[in-house]
C-alpha positions in Angstrom: -2.8 17.0 -7.6 -6.3 15.8 -6.8 -5.9 12.7 -4.6 -8.6 10.5 -3.1 -7.9 8.3 -0.1 -10.1 5.3 0.5 -10.0 4.3 4.2 -8.8 7.7 5.3 -9.2 7.1 9.0 -7.0 4.0 9.1 -3.4 4.0 10.3 -2.1 4.4 6.7 -4.9 6.5 5.3 -4.9 9.2 7.9 -1.2 9.7 7.4 -1.6 9.9 3.6 -4.2 12.6 4.2 -2.1 14.6 6.6 1.0 14.4 4.5 -0.9 15.2 1.3 -2.3 18.3 2.8 1.2 19.4 3.9 2.4 18.9 0.3 -0.3 21.1 -1.1 -2.4 18.4 -2.8 -6.2 18.7 -3.0 -7.2 15.8 -0.8 -10.5 13.9 -0.8 -11.3 11.5 2.0 -13.7 8.6 1.4 -14.8 7.3 4.9 -17.5 5.5 6.8 -17.2 7.8 9.8 -16.7 11.5 9.4 -16.6 12.2 13.1 -13.6 10.0 13.5 -11.9 11.7 10.6 -12.5 15.2 12.0 -11.2 14.1 15.4 -8.0 12.7 13.8 -7.4 15.7 11.5 -8.2 18.5 13.7 -10.2 21.6 12.6 -7.4 23.5 10.8 -6.5 20.5 8.5 -10.1 19.4 8.1 -10.9 22.6 6.2 -8.5 21.5 3.4 -10.2 18.1 2.8 -13.3 17.2 0.9 -15.0 14.5 2.8 -17.3 11.8 1.3 -19.1 9.5 3.7 -20.5 6.4 2.2 -20.1 2.6 1.8 -17.1 1.6 -0.4 -19.2 -1.1 -1.9 -21.6 1.5 -3.3 -20.6 1.5 -7.0 -22.3 4.7 -7.9 -20.8 6.7 -5.0 -17.3 5.4 -5.5 -17.5 6.2 -9.2 -18.7 9.7 -8.6 -15.9 10.2 -5.9 -13.3 9.2 -8.5 -14.4 11.7 -11.1 -11.6 14.2 -12.0 -9.1 12.7 -9.5 -5.5 12.4 -10.5 -4.7 9.5 -8.1 -6.4 7.1 -5.8 -4.8 5.5 -2.7 -6.6 2.5 -1.5 -5.8 2.0 2.2 -9.2 0.6 3.1 -9.8 -2.6 5.1 -7.3 -5.3 5.9 -6.6 -8.9 4.9 -8.2 -10.3 8.0 -11.6 -9.1 6.8 -11.6 -11.8 4.2 -14.1 -11.7 1.4 -15.4 -8.2 2.4 -11.8 -6.8 2.0 -11.5 -8.3 -1.4 -14.9 -7.0 -2.5 -14.1 -3.5 -1.3 -10.8 -3.4 -3.2 -12.4 -5.0 -6.3 -15.2 -2.4 -6.4 -12.8 0.6 -6.1 -10.5 -0.9 -8.8 -13.5 -1.6 -11.0 -14.7 2.0 -10.7 -11.2 3.3 -11.4 -11.3 1.4 -14.7 -14.9 2.6 -15.6 -14.8 6.3 -14.5 -13.7 8.1 -17.7 -12.4 11.3 -16.0 -10.2 9.4 -13.5 -6.6 9.8 -14.6 -5.6 6.2 -13.7 -2.8 6.4 -11.1 -3.6 3.9 -8.2 -1.7 2.8 -5.1 -3.1 -0.3 -3.3 -1.8 -1.6 0.1 -0.5 -5.1 0.1 2.1 -6.9 2.2 5.7 -8.2 2.1 4.4 -11.7 1.5 3.5 -10.6 -2.1 7.1 -9.9 -3.0 9.4 -12.2 -5.0 12.0 -14.1 -2.9 15.4 -13.6 -4.6 16.9 -16.7 -6.4 13.5 -18.5 -6.3 10.2 -18.5 -8.1 8.3 -18.1 -4.8 6.5 -15.4 -2.9 6.0 -15.6 0.9 2.3 -15.9 0.7 2.6 -19.3 -1.0 4.9 -20.7 1.6 3.8 -23.1 4.5 3.1 -21.3 7.7 2.1 -17.9 6.3 -1.3 -16.8 7.5 -4.0 -17.9 5.0 -5.7 -14.5 5.2 -2.6 -13.0 3.5 -3.8 -14.6 0.3 -6.5 -12.0 0.1 -3.6 -9.6 -1.0 -2.9 -12.1 -3.8 -6.5 -11.7 -5.0 -6.2 -7.9 -5.0 -2.9 -8.2 -6.9 -4.4 -10.5 -9.5 -7.3 -8.1 -9.9 -5.0 -5.2 -10.6 -3.1 -7.2 -13.2 -6.3 -7.7 -15.1 -6.7 -3.9 -15.6 -4.9 -1.4 -17.8 -4.5 1.0 -14.9 -1.2 2.6 -13.9 -1.1 0.9 -10.5 1.5 0.2 -7.9 1.1 -2.2 -4.9 2.8 -1.1 -1.7 4.1 -4.2 0.1 5.7 -3.3 3.5 6.4 -5.6 6.4 5.2 -4.6 9.8 4.4 -0.9 9.9 5.3 1.1 13.1 4.5 4.5 14.4 8.1 5.6 14.1 11.5 4.3 13.1 13.1 1.9 15.5 16.6 2.8 14.2 18.3 5.6 16.2 21.2 5.8 13.7 20.9 7.4 10.3 19.3 5.0 7.9 18.7 4.8 4.1 15.2 3.7 2.9 15.9 0.9 0.4 13.1 0.7 -2.1 12.7 -2.3 -4.5 10.4 -3.2 -7.3 9.0 -6.8 -7.2 11.5 -8.4 -4.8 12.0 -8.4 -1.1 14.2 -5.4 -0.1 16.6 -7.4 2.2 19.8 -9.1 1.1 19.5 -12.8 0.5 22.1 -15.5 -0.1 21.9 -17.4 -3.3 22.0 -20.6 -1.3 18.3 -20.0 -0.4 17.4 -21.7 -3.8 18.6 -25.0 -2.3 16.2 -24.8 0.7 12.9 -26.5 0.9 9.8 -24.3 1.0 9.5 -25.0 4.7 13.1 -24.0 5.3 12.6 -20.8 3.2 9.6 -19.9 5.3 11.5 -20.4 8.5 14.3 -18.3 7.2 11.9 -15.5 6.3 10.1 -15.7 9.7 13.5 -15.3 11.4 14.2 -12.1 9.5 10.8 -10.4 9.5 12.1 -7.7 11.8 14.3 -6.4 9.0 11.2 -5.5 7.1 9.8 -3.3 9.9 9.1 0.2 8.5 7.5 3.4 9.7 4.1 4.3 8.4 5.3 7.8 7.4 8.0 6.4 5.2 5.5 4.1 3.5 3.2 7.1 3.0 5.9 9.4 1.6 7.0 6.7 -0.9 3.5 6.6 -2.3 3.0 10.3 -2.4 6.4 10.8 -4.0 5.5 8.4 -6.8 2.2 9.6 -8.2 3.2 10.5 -11.7 1.8 8.5 -14.5 4.2 6.1 -16.2 6.7 6.3 -13.3 9.3 3.9 -12.0 6.8 1.7 -10.2 4.1 1.5 -12.8 2.4 -1.9 -12.5 4.9 -3.1 -9.9 4.9 -4.4 -6.4 7.1 -2.2 -4.1 9.1 -3.2 -1.1 10.7 -1.1 1.6 13.4 -1.7 4.2 16.0 0.3 6.1 19.7 0.0 5.5 22.5 1.5 7.6 24.0 4.5 5.7 27.4 3.2 6.5 26.7 0.1 4.3 25.2 1.9 1.4 27.4 2.4 -1.6 
């Protein structure tokens, strides 16, 4: 497939690029700094990547970069950038909608605070104590919902360089809801109590960058299982999996 990665020098983007090359996809990297990209990729891999160096707020360049791509993975920026982060994602999504030769499959990075909390009508980002900058992911999610694109929003917890689990684990993938078991009694908690409960369990949502990346790359087909859904990831012991 022809895949474009926005933010290809970041912790997620660089791994998407490397894994995509290994899988035989035709990869395009949209970056601000080509030297950093080449340093990360190394010369052998760099030969297999088309590199576009420009500003992701440049509507014309982003539109041209999306032409004839089968999928776009938006791994640019982070919630702490505030309005700039929202504007970058908004511009890329807008050009995905407008570019007629773009096939329409989009992955956008979000966070676990966007996922539904089982047995409630809440998401983490609406709870007291959650960092206010996380609401920038909410804005990106709402922007996607206003399009007709075939999008998915990846919503991991804290991403790590490698798995913390020495034992064999199963990657549990969910659509829309938090990927950890929750007692039905949580619906009786106050919002502050729910927030405290989630904070105490955040470590259960730790996941390796490479597992996040492979989940996205393995679900690039149009009309797939995660079309227009938020996606959560967590590890489960293989012993407990039925």
